Backbone as a printed PyTorch tensor [residue, N CA C, xyz], in Angstrom:
tensor([[[ -59.5480, -184.3710, -132.3430],
         [ -59.9900, -184.5310, -133.7090],
         [ -59.2190, -185.6560, -134.3880]],

        [[ -57.9810, -185.8960, -133.9830],
         [ -57.1680, -186.9620, -134.5720],
         [ -57.8260, -188.3170, -134.3720]],

        [[ -58.3910, -188.5630, -133.1970],
         [ -59.0420, -189.8440, -132.9280],
         [ -60.2000, -190.0670, -133.8900]],

        [[ -60.9660, -189.0430, -134.1510],
         [ -62.0960, -189.1410, -135.0780],
         [ -61.6070, -189.4530, -136.4870]],

        [[ -60.5310, -188.8330, -136.8990],
         [ -59.9890, -189.0510, -138.2430],
         [ -59.5160, -190.4810, -138.4440]],

        [[ -59.1080, -191.1510, -137.3720],
         [ -58.6040, -192.5210, -137.4640],
         [ -59.7130, -193.5720, -137.5050]],

        [[ -60.9420, -193.1780, -137.2740],
         [ -62.0760, -194.1150, -137.2690],
         [ -62.4810, -194.4230, -138.7090]],

        [[ -62.9240, -195.6580, -138.9260],
         [ -63.3540, -196.0450, -140.2740],
         [ -64.5660, -195.2270, -140.7090]],

        [[ -64.7410, -195.1310, -142.0230],
         [ -65.8470, -194.3500, -142.5950],
         [ -67.2030, -194.8760, -142.1070]],

        [[ -67.3560, -196.1880, -142.0030],
         [ -68.6340, -196.7770, -141.5620],
         [ -68.9740, -196.3440, -140.1360]],

        [[ -67.9890, -196.3290, -139.2660],
         [ -68.2320, -195.9300, -137.8760],
         [ -68.4980, -194.4330, -137.7680]],

        [[ -67.8610, -193.6490, -138.6330],
         [ -68.0670, -192.2010, -138.6070],
         [ -69.5200, -191.8310, -138.8720]],

        [[ -70.2420, -192.6650, -139.6180],
         [ -71.6470, -192.3740, -139.9270],
         [ -72.4970, -192.3140, -138.6600]],

        [[ -72.0660, -192.9740, -137.5890],
         [ -72.8360, -193.0270, -136.3470],
         [ -72.3120, -192.0700, -135.2720]],

        [[ -71.3220, -191.2860, -135.6300],
         [ -70.6880, -190.3950, -134.6500],
         [ -70.8070, -188.9490, -135.1110]],

        [[ -71.1900, -188.1010, -134.1760],
         [ -71.1650, -186.6650, -134.4250],
         [ -70.0650, -186.0810, -133.5420]],

        [[ -68.9530, -185.7030, -134.1440],
         [ -67.8580, -185.1920, -133.3090],
         [ -68.2080, -183.8330, -132.7190]],

        [[ -67.7500, -183.6180, -131.4940],
         [ -67.9330, -182.3110, -130.8680],
         [ -66.6050, -181.5810, -130.9330]],

        [[ -66.6100, -180.4730, -131.5950],
         [ -65.4060, -179.6580, -131.7190],
         [ -65.6670, -178.3420, -131.0030]],

        [[ -64.7440, -177.9760, -130.1300],
         [ -64.8870, -176.7150, -129.4120],
         [ -64.8370, -175.5420, -130.3840]],

        [[ -65.6660, -174.5650, -130.1260],
         [ -65.5680, -173.3270, -130.8960],
         [ -64.2490, -172.6500, -130.5230]],

        [[ -63.8170, -171.7030, -131.3360],
         [ -62.5850, -170.9770, -131.0200],
         [ -62.6710, -170.3180, -129.6530]],

        [[ -63.8300, -169.7480, -129.3490],
         [ -64.0050, -169.0750, -128.0570],
         [ -63.9110, -170.0780, -126.9090]],

        [[ -64.5810, -171.2370, -127.0490],
         [ -64.5190, -172.2720, -126.0060],
         [ -63.0870, -172.7810, -125.8460]],

        [[ -62.4160, -172.9830, -126.9600],
         [ -61.0380, -173.4570, -126.9260],
         [ -60.1470, -172.4580, -126.1870]],

        [[ -60.3170, -171.1790, -126.4950],
         [ -59.5120, -170.1310, -125.8610],
         [ -59.7600, -170.0710, -124.3570]],

        [[ -61.0240, -170.1660, -123.9530],
         [ -61.3620, -170.1220, -122.5230],
         [ -60.7590, -171.3270, -121.8060]],

        [[ -60.8950, -172.5140, -122.4010],
         [ -60.3380, -173.7300, -121.8070],
         [ -58.8190, -173.6320, -121.7140]],

        [[ -58.1880, -173.1700, -122.7810],
         [ -56.7300, -173.0120, -122.8010],
         [ -56.2880, -172.0650, -121.6950]],

        [[ -56.9780, -170.9200, -121.5710],
         [ -56.6140, -169.9180, -120.5640],
         [ -56.7140, -170.5040, -119.1580]],

        [[ -57.7880, -171.2440, -118.8850],
         [ -57.9590, -171.8650, -117.5640],
         [ -56.8410, -172.8650, -117.2880]],

        [[ -56.5360, -173.7020, -118.2710],
         [ -55.4770, -174.7020, -118.1010],
         [ -54.1190, -174.0390, -117.8620]],

        [[ -53.8370, -172.9830, -118.5980],
         [ -52.5510, -172.2980, -118.4480],
         [ -52.4360, -171.6190, -117.0860]],

        [[ -53.5270, -171.0250, -116.6190],
         [ -53.5130, -170.3960, -115.2940],
         [ -53.2750, -171.4350, -114.2070]],

        [[ -53.8900, -172.6170, -114.3510],
         [ -53.6790, -173.6980, -113.3790],
         [ -52.2290, -174.1800, -113.4210]],

        [[ -51.6870, -174.3520, -114.6190],
         [ -50.2860, -174.7700, -114.7530],
         [ -49.3400, -173.7530, -114.1220]],

        [[ -49.6220, -172.4890, -114.3370],
         [ -48.7880, -171.4350, -113.7550],
         [ -48.7980, -171.5510, -112.2370]],

        [[ -49.9800, -171.7020, -111.6840],
         [ -50.1160, -171.8230, -110.2290],
         [ -49.3370, -173.0310, -109.7020]],

        [[ -49.4600, -174.1650, -110.3870],
         [ -48.7910, -175.3970, -109.9570],
         [ -47.2710, -175.2810, -110.0170]],

        [[ -46.7560, -174.5860, -111.0120],
         [ -45.3140, -174.5820, -111.2490],
         [ -44.5520, -173.4080, -110.6420]],

        [[ -45.2440, -172.4220, -110.0940],
         [ -44.5370, -171.2610, -109.5360],
         [ -43.5870, -171.6450, -108.4080]],

        [[ -43.9090, -172.6960, -107.6730],
         [ -43.0380, -173.1070, -106.5690],
         [ -41.7140, -173.6840, -107.0710]],

        [[ -41.6310, -173.9960, -108.3570],
         [ -40.4320, -174.6110, -108.9190],
         [ -39.4140, -173.5930, -109.4310]],

        [[ -39.7880, -172.3270, -109.4520],
         [ -38.8840, -171.3190, -110.0030],
         [ -38.1340, -170.5940, -108.8930]],

        [[ -37.0190, -170.0290, -109.2650],
         [ -36.2100, -169.2510, -108.3360],
         [ -37.0130, -168.0520, -107.8320]],

        [[ -36.7770, -167.6700, -106.5890],
         [ -37.5010, -166.5350, -105.9990],
         [ -37.2900, -165.2410, -106.7780]],

        [[ -36.1730, -165.1250, -107.4830],
         [ -35.9090, -163.8970, -108.2440],
         [ -36.9370, -163.6870, -109.3490]],

        [[ -37.6230, -164.7650, -109.7600],
         [ -38.6240, -164.6520, -110.8160],
         [ -40.0100, -164.2940, -110.2950]],

        [[ -40.2260, -164.4260, -109.0020],
         [ -41.5610, -164.2070, -108.4560],
         [ -41.8170, -162.7090, -108.3300]],

        [[ -42.8490, -162.2680, -109.0070],
         [ -43.2030, -160.8490, -109.0460],
         [ -44.1670, -160.5420, -107.9150]],

        [[ -43.8000, -159.5810, -107.1080],
         [ -44.6630, -159.1540, -106.0100],
         [ -45.0970, -157.7250, -106.2950]],

        [[ -46.3920, -157.4940, -106.2600],
         [ -46.9260, -156.1540, -106.5330],
         [ -46.5530, -155.1820, -105.4270]],

        [[ -47.1100, -154.0350, -105.4620],
         [ -46.8400, -153.0070, -104.4760],
         [ -47.2890, -151.6720, -105.0130]],

        [[ -46.9280, -150.6190, -104.3130],
         [ -47.3430, -149.2830, -104.7260],
         [ -46.8000, -148.8920, -106.1000]],

        [[ -45.6350, -149.4160, -106.4580],
         [ -45.0170, -149.0600, -107.7350],
         [ -45.2770, -150.0890, -108.8340]],

        [[ -46.1890, -151.0120, -108.5770],
         [ -46.4700, -152.0620, -109.5580],
         [ -47.0070, -151.4570, -110.8520]],

        [[ -46.6300, -152.0690, -111.9500],
         [ -47.1450, -151.6710, -113.2630],
         [ -48.2890, -152.6270, -113.5720]],

        [[ -49.4840, -152.0900, -113.6960],
         [ -50.6870, -152.9110, -113.8520],
         [ -51.2210, -152.7970, -115.2780]],

        [[ -51.5310, -153.9590, -115.8600],
         [ -52.0590, -154.0060, -117.2230],
         [ -53.5710, -153.7650, -117.2240]],

        [[ -54.1220, -153.6190, -118.4210],
         [ -55.5740, -153.4780, -118.5710],
         [ -56.3010, -154.7260, -118.0770]],

        [[ -55.6290, -155.8600, -118.1010],
         [ -56.2010, -157.1270, -117.6240],
         [ -56.1430, -157.2180, -116.0990]],

        [[ -55.3950, -156.2970, -115.4640],
         [ -55.2950, -156.2740, -114.0100],
         [ -54.1080, -157.0310, -113.4500]],

        [[ -53.1470, -157.3750, -114.2870],
         [ -51.9670, -158.1140, -113.8480],
         [ -50.8020, -157.1640, -113.5830]],

        [[ -49.9590, -157.5450, -112.6350],
         [ -48.7210, -156.8020, -112.4080],
         [ -47.6630, -157.3410, -113.3590]],

        [[ -46.9350, -156.4340, -114.0120],
         [ -45.8370, -156.8160, -114.9040],
         [ -44.5790, -156.0630, -114.4870]],

        [[ -43.4570, -156.4300, -115.0700],
         [ -42.1680, -155.9030, -114.6370],
         [ -41.7440, -154.5950, -115.2990]],

        [[ -42.3220, -154.2790, -116.4470],
         [ -41.8600, -153.0770, -117.1520],
         [ -42.9990, -152.4310, -117.9270]],

        [[ -42.7620, -151.1830, -118.2980],
         [ -43.7540, -150.4680, -119.1110],
         [ -43.9160, -151.1370, -120.4700]],

        [[ -42.8270, -151.6460, -121.0160],
         [ -42.9100, -152.3160, -122.3180],
         [ -43.7080, -153.6100, -122.2260]],

        [[ -43.5310, -154.3610, -121.1410],
         [ -44.3490, -155.5640, -120.9610],
         [ -45.8160, -155.1920, -120.8130]],

        [[ -46.1070, -154.0640, -120.1820],
         [ -47.4880, -153.5880, -120.0910],
         [ -48.0330, -153.2930, -121.4830]],

        [[ -47.2360, -152.6380, -122.3050],
         [ -47.6590, -152.3260, -123.6730],
         [ -47.9810, -153.6150, -124.4280]],

        [[ -47.1080, -154.6090, -124.3050],
         [ -47.3220, -155.8860, -124.9920],
         [ -48.5720, -156.5730, -124.4550]],

        [[ -48.6900, -156.6640, -123.1290],
         [ -49.8580, -157.3120, -122.5160],
         [ -51.1450, -156.6080, -122.9230]],

        [[ -51.1430, -155.2880, -122.8950],
         [ -52.3430, -154.5320, -123.2720],
         [ -52.6970, -154.7430, -124.7400]],

        [[ -51.6900, -154.8360, -125.5970],
         [ -51.9250, -155.0910, -127.0300],
         [ -52.6120, -156.4530, -127.2030]],

        [[ -52.1050, -157.4740, -126.5210],
         [ -52.7010, -158.8110, -126.6110],
         [ -54.1290, -158.8060, -126.0680]],

        [[ -54.3060, -158.1660, -124.9370],
         [ -55.6200, -158.1140, -124.2870],
         [ -56.6400, -157.3920, -125.1660]],

        [[ -56.2430, -156.2640, -125.7390],
         [ -57.1710, -155.4870, -126.5760],
         [ -57.5500, -156.2330, -127.8530]],

        [[ -56.6430, -157.0800, -128.3280],
         [ -56.9320, -157.8540, -129.5360],
         [ -57.5530, -159.2150, -129.1980]],

        [[ -57.8640, -159.4110, -127.9030],
         [ -58.4990, -160.6410, -127.4240],
         [ -57.6610, -161.8900, -127.7400]],

        [[ -56.3570, -161.7490, -127.6050],
         [ -55.4350, -162.8650, -127.8110],
         [ -55.1270, -163.4640, -126.4400]],

        [[ -55.4740, -164.7350, -126.2230],
         [ -55.2260, -165.3470, -124.9120],
         [ -53.7250, -165.4730, -124.6270]],

        [[ -53.3570, -165.1450, -123.3960],
         [ -51.9600, -165.2660, -122.9870],
         [ -51.9030, -165.4930, -121.4880]],

        [[ -50.7720, -165.9780, -121.0550],
         [ -50.4850, -166.0610, -119.6280],
         [ -49.1170, -165.4110, -119.4330]],

        [[ -49.0210, -164.6050, -118.3870],
         [ -47.7920, -163.8710, -118.0970],
         [ -46.9210, -164.6840, -117.1500]],

        [[ -45.6730, -164.8580, -117.5200],
         [ -44.6530, -165.5100, -116.6940],
         [ -45.0770, -166.8780, -116.1780]],

        [[ -45.4990, -167.7380, -117.0880],
         [ -45.7730, -169.1280, -116.7160],
         [ -44.4570, -169.8980, -116.7390]],

        [[ -44.1010, -170.5700, -115.6410],
         [ -42.8360, -171.3010, -115.6110],
         [ -42.7450, -172.3540, -116.7210]],

        [[ -41.5510, -172.4710, -117.2650],
         [ -41.2630, -173.4320, -118.3320],
         [ -39.9150, -174.0590, -118.0240]],

        [[ -39.8440, -175.3780, -118.0970],
         [ -38.5700, -176.0580, -117.8740],
         [ -37.8200, -176.1700, -119.1930]],

        [[ -36.6220, -175.6260, -119.2270],
         [ -35.7480, -175.7530, -120.3850],
         [ -34.5690, -176.6330, -119.9950]],

        [[ -34.4360, -177.7560, -120.6730],
         [ -33.3250, -178.6610, -120.4110],
         [ -32.0090, -177.9060, -120.6230]],

        [[ -31.1230, -177.9910, -119.6530],
         [ -29.8400, -177.3040, -119.7430],
         [ -29.8520, -175.9110, -119.1470]],

        [[ -31.0210, -175.4650, -118.7040],
         [ -31.1490, -174.1130, -118.1530],
         [ -31.9390, -174.1280, -116.8610]],

        [[ -32.8990, -175.0440, -116.7510],
         [ -33.7770, -175.1120, -115.5880],
         [ -35.0760, -174.3810, -115.8570]],

        [[ -35.7820, -174.0540, -114.7900],
         [ -37.0510, -173.3410, -114.9470],
         [ -36.7990, -171.8760, -115.2680]],

        [[ -37.5200, -171.3980, -116.2440],
         [ -37.5090, -169.9900, -116.6140],
         [ -38.9560, -169.5180, -116.6410]],

        [[ -39.1340, -168.2330, -116.6800],
         [ -40.4900, -167.6870, -116.8030],
         [ -40.5300, -166.7770, -118.0300]],

        [[ -40.8340, -167.3680, -119.1930],
         [ -40.9600, -166.5230, -120.3820],
         [ -41.9760, -165.4220, -120.1100]],

        [[ -41.7460, -164.2640, -120.6680],
         [ -42.6370, -163.1450, -120.3860],
         [ -44.0860, -163.4850, -120.7130]],

        [[ -44.3100, -164.1010, -121.8590],
         [ -45.6810, -164.4270, -122.2600],
         [ -45.7240, -165.7940, -122.9310]],

        [[ -46.7530, -166.5600, -122.6120],
         [ -47.1250, -167.7370, -123.3910],
         [ -48.4470, -167.3560, -124.0350]],

        [[ -48.5230, -167.4930, -125.3540],
         [ -49.6360, -166.9240, -126.1090],
         [ -50.2520, -167.9890, -127.0090]],

        [[ -51.5620, -167.9060, -127.1810],
         [ -52.2800, -168.8200, -128.0700],
         [ -52.7920, -168.0760, -129.2950]],

        [[ -52.4760, -168.5980, -130.4700],
         [ -53.1420, -168.1540, -131.6890],
         [ -54.4090, -168.9980, -131.7650]],

        [[ -55.5450, -168.3900, -131.5050],
         [ -56.8090, -169.1250, -131.4220],
         [ -57.1550, -169.7670, -132.7620]],

        [[ -56.8890, -169.0750, -133.8390],
         [ -57.2490, -169.5780, -135.1710],
         [ -56.4870, -170.8580, -135.5180]],

        [[ -55.1810, -170.8840, -135.2500],
         [ -54.3500, -172.0400, -135.6140],
         [ -54.1570, -173.0170, -134.4580]],

        [[ -54.5220, -172.6050, -133.2460],
         [ -54.3220, -173.3840, -132.0130],
         [ -52.8360, -173.5690, -131.6920]],

        [[ -51.9980, -172.7380, -132.2580],
         [ -50.5590, -172.8200, -132.0230],
         [ -50.1700, -171.9180, -130.8570]],

        [[ -49.2630, -172.4380, -130.0210],
         [ -48.7630, -171.6840, -128.8740],
         [ -47.4040, -171.0690, -129.2030]],

        [[ -47.2100, -169.8860, -128.6720],
         [ -45.9440, -169.1670, -128.8360],
         [ -45.4720, -168.6770, -127.4710]],

        [[ -44.1640, -168.4940, -127.3640],
         [ -43.5850, -167.7820, -126.2330],
         [ -43.0990, -166.4460, -126.7730]],

        [[ -43.2910, -165.4040, -125.9900],
         [ -42.7740, -164.0920, -126.3680],
         [ -41.8630, -163.6170, -125.2520]],

        [[ -40.6370, -163.3290, -125.6120],
         [ -39.6640, -162.7840, -124.6650],
         [ -39.3630, -161.3470, -125.0540]],

        [[ -39.4740, -160.4670, -124.0820],
         [ -39.0830, -159.0780, -124.2910],
         [ -37.7520, -158.8590, -123.5830]],

        [[ -36.7440, -158.5340, -124.3520],
         [ -35.4240, -158.2370, -123.7960],
         [ -35.2640, -156.7250, -123.8130]],

        [[ -35.4360, -156.1170, -122.6520],
         [ -35.5820, -154.6750, -122.5740],
         [ -34.3580, -153.8750, -122.1800]],

        [[ -33.2420, -154.5410, -121.9120],
         [ -32.0440, -153.7900, -121.5030],
         [ -30.8350, -154.2650, -122.3100]],

        [[ -30.9860, -154.2880, -123.6100],
         [ -29.9540, -154.8660, -124.4670],
         [ -28.6730, -154.0460, -124.5280]],

        [[ -28.6790, -152.8370, -123.9910],
         [ -27.4380, -152.0630, -123.9320],
         [ -26.6300, -152.3660, -122.6700]],

        [[ -27.1630, -153.2020, -121.7910],
         [ -26.4490, -153.6680, -120.6030],
         [ -25.7310, -154.9700, -120.9930]],

        [[ -24.4100, -154.9640, -120.9420],
         [ -23.6180, -156.0990, -121.4320],
         [ -24.0170, -157.4180, -120.7700]],

        [[ -24.0950, -157.4510, -119.4470],
         [ -24.4330, -158.6970, -118.7420],
         [ -25.8400, -159.1700, -119.1080]],

        [[ -26.7650, -158.2410, -119.1730],
         [ -28.1440, -158.5650, -119.5470],
         [ -28.1810, -159.1660, -120.9590]],

        [[ -27.4760, -158.5340, -121.8920],
         [ -27.4520, -159.0180, -123.2780],
         [ -26.8230, -160.4050, -123.3650]],

        [[ -25.7580, -160.6190, -122.5990],
         [ -25.0950, -161.9250, -122.5740],
         [ -26.0620, -163.0000, -122.0690]],

        [[ -26.8040, -162.6880, -121.0020],
         [ -27.7860, -163.6340, -120.4690],
         [ -28.9420, -163.8540, -121.4420]],

        [[ -29.3230, -162.8150, -122.1630],
         [ -30.3950, -162.9440, -123.1570],
         [ -29.9840, -163.9190, -124.2540]],

        [[ -28.7460, -163.8020, -124.7100],
         [ -28.2440, -164.7170, -125.7400],
         [ -28.2490, -166.1490, -125.2240]],

        [[ -27.7940, -166.3290, -123.9930],
         [ -27.7740, -167.6670, -123.3920],
         [ -29.1970, -168.2310, -123.2990]],

        [[ -30.1430, -167.3990, -122.9100],
         [ -31.5290, -167.8460, -122.7790],
         [ -32.1120, -168.2250, -124.1450]],

        [[ -31.8530, -167.4130, -125.1600],
         [ -32.3420, -167.7170, -126.5100],
         [ -31.7370, -169.0320, -127.0040]],

        [[ -30.4520, -169.2400, -126.7530],
         [ -29.8080, -170.4960, -127.1460],
         [ -30.4370, -171.6870, -126.4350]],

        [[ -30.7940, -171.5240, -125.1650],
         [ -31.4480, -172.6140, -124.4330],
         [ -32.8370, -172.9020, -125.0000]],

        [[ -33.5600, -171.8680, -125.3750],
         [ -34.8380, -172.0910, -126.0610],
         [ -34.5920, -172.9360, -127.3130]],

        [[ -33.5820, -172.5590, -128.0940],
         [ -33.2970, -173.2700, -129.3370],
         [ -32.8860, -174.7160, -129.0800]],

        [[ -32.0890, -174.9480, -128.0450],
         [ -31.6900, -176.3160, -127.6970],
         [ -32.8970, -177.1570, -127.2980]],

        [[ -33.9650, -176.5090, -126.8880],
         [ -35.2090, -177.1890, -126.5300],
         [ -36.2390, -177.1040, -127.6680]],

        [[ -35.7430, -176.8400, -128.8700],
         [ -36.5500, -176.8040, -130.0940],
         [ -37.6530, -175.7500, -130.0810]],

        [[ -37.3700, -174.6460, -129.4170],
         [ -38.2590, -173.4770, -129.4330],
         [ -37.4740, -172.3910, -130.1670]],

        [[ -37.7740, -172.2540, -131.4510],
         [ -36.9710, -171.4020, -132.3210],
         [ -37.6220, -170.0520, -132.5780]],

        [[ -36.7920, -168.9960, -132.6630],
         [ -37.3310, -167.6810, -133.0280],
         [ -38.0410, -167.7470, -134.3870]],

        [[ -39.2090, -167.1490, -134.4340],
         [ -39.9840, -167.1400, -135.6680],
         [ -40.8500, -168.3630, -135.8570]],

        [[ -40.6560, -169.3880, -135.0290],
         [ -41.4990, -170.5790, -135.0820],
         [ -42.3840, -170.6510, -133.8450]],

        [[ -41.7440, -170.8010, -132.6850],
         [ -42.4920, -170.8500, -131.4300],
         [ -42.0570, -169.7510, -130.4680]],

        [[ -41.0210, -169.0260, -130.8330],
         [ -40.4850, -167.9720, -129.9720],
         [ -40.5260, -166.6370, -130.7070]],

        [[ -41.1890, -165.6870, -130.0960],
         [ -41.2340, -164.3250, -130.6170],
         [ -40.3890, -163.4590, -129.6940]],

        [[ -39.6390, -162.5460, -130.2660],
         [ -38.7050, -161.7380, -129.4790],
         [ -38.9150, -160.2630, -129.7900]],

        [[ -38.9790, -159.4670, -128.7260],
         [ -38.9290, -158.0180, -128.8740],
         [ -37.6900, -157.5390, -128.1220]],

        [[ -37.0900, -156.4720, -128.6420],
         [ -35.8390, -155.9570, -128.0860],
         [ -35.9620, -154.4710, -127.8090]],

        [[ -35.1360, -154.0430, -126.8640],
         [ -35.1570, -152.6350, -126.4860],
         [ -33.8240, -152.2880, -125.8350]],

        [[ -33.4160, -151.0490, -125.9870],
         [ -32.2450, -150.4980, -125.3070],
         [ -32.5950, -149.0700, -124.9170]],

        [[ -31.7650, -148.4570, -124.1010],
         [ -32.1030, -147.1170, -123.6070],
         [ -32.2810, -146.1060, -124.7380]],

        [[ -31.5360, -146.2580, -125.8240],
         [ -31.6680, -145.3220, -126.9440],
         [ -32.4840, -145.8970, -128.1100]],

        [[ -33.1040, -147.0580, -127.8830],
         [ -33.8990, -147.7100, -128.9270],
         [ -35.1140, -148.3700, -128.2730]],

        [[ -36.2050, -147.6150, -128.0930],
         [ -37.3720, -148.1490, -127.3860],
         [ -38.0880, -149.2400, -128.1760]],

        [[ -39.0000, -149.9070, -127.5050],
         [ -39.8320, -150.9290, -128.1340],
         [ -40.4580, -150.3480, -129.3980]],

        [[ -40.2610, -151.0300, -130.5090],
         [ -40.7720, -150.5580, -131.7920],
         [ -42.2180, -151.0270, -131.9510]],

        [[ -43.1440, -150.0860, -131.8590],
         [ -44.5700, -150.4140, -131.8990],
         [ -45.0070, -150.9360, -133.2680]],

        [[ -44.3690, -150.4780, -134.3220],
         [ -44.7220, -150.9580, -135.6650],
         [ -44.3430, -152.4300, -135.8010]],

        [[ -43.1540, -152.7780, -135.3350],
         [ -42.7190, -154.1740, -135.3820],
         [ -43.6130, -155.0320, -134.4980]],

        [[ -43.9400, -154.5550, -133.3010],
         [ -44.8280, -155.3040, -132.4090],
         [ -46.1680, -155.5680, -133.0900]],

        [[ -46.7500, -154.5550, -133.6910],
         [ -48.0440, -154.7030, -134.3700],
         [ -47.9550, -155.7250, -135.5060]],

        [[ -46.9040, -155.6380, -136.2970],
         [ -46.7310, -156.5850, -137.4060],
         [ -46.5410, -158.0110, -136.8930]],

        [[ -45.7800, -158.1620, -135.8120],
         [ -45.5450, -159.4780, -135.2320],
         [ -46.8550, -160.0830, -134.7190]],

        [[ -47.6330, -159.2790, -134.0150],
         [ -48.9260, -159.7440, -133.5040],
         [ -49.8190, -160.1710, -134.6650]],

        [[ -49.8980, -159.3560, -135.6940],
         [ -50.7570, -159.6770, -136.8420],
         [ -50.2810, -160.9190, -137.5890]],

        [[ -48.9770, -161.0680, -137.7440],
         [ -48.4340, -162.2030, -138.5020],
         [ -48.5730, -163.5270, -137.7600]],

        [[ -48.2590, -163.5410, -136.4660],
         [ -48.1810, -164.8010, -135.7340],
         [ -49.3930, -165.1070, -134.8570]],

        [[ -50.0970, -164.1040, -134.4010],
         [ -51.0710, -164.3370, -133.3300],
         [ -52.5250, -164.1300, -133.7230]],

        [[ -52.7840, -163.6190, -134.9070],
         [ -54.1740, -163.4230, -135.3440],
         [ -54.5250, -164.3380, -136.5100]]])
């Protein structure tokens, strides 16, 4: 659309711009993200590669995820028809390739977000690594509340469904 806006008014009279509908945009985005995920999986550490099995946690979309909370998040996005890709590799300068839990598209605004679920915050080493990862996102100009959404959980503090719902409504719809 930017190219069209830069054209003179006289030339615009002879041009009918084609703008994708929200649905077309979402489908195209989803296809592109799935292709990118496929291309970049070979670049990530083997510890990030999820292999299904008898104990796999499967979402309503049919994907294997790592935790029940990630299933809840994925199912929430799927039920609200919010396009996302699970664990698409992302290169963060100073950290290397990571696999954010979700890359999500707000179809209305065309803005992309990453959502990280930190589910073991009562584990000291896990929490320390979570802080390091969040700082690396920030060093790469992916800030919480702007392009990074965060959910937290500990053994005595489960995923807060009210906060998740509000976050989805505020940023993704």
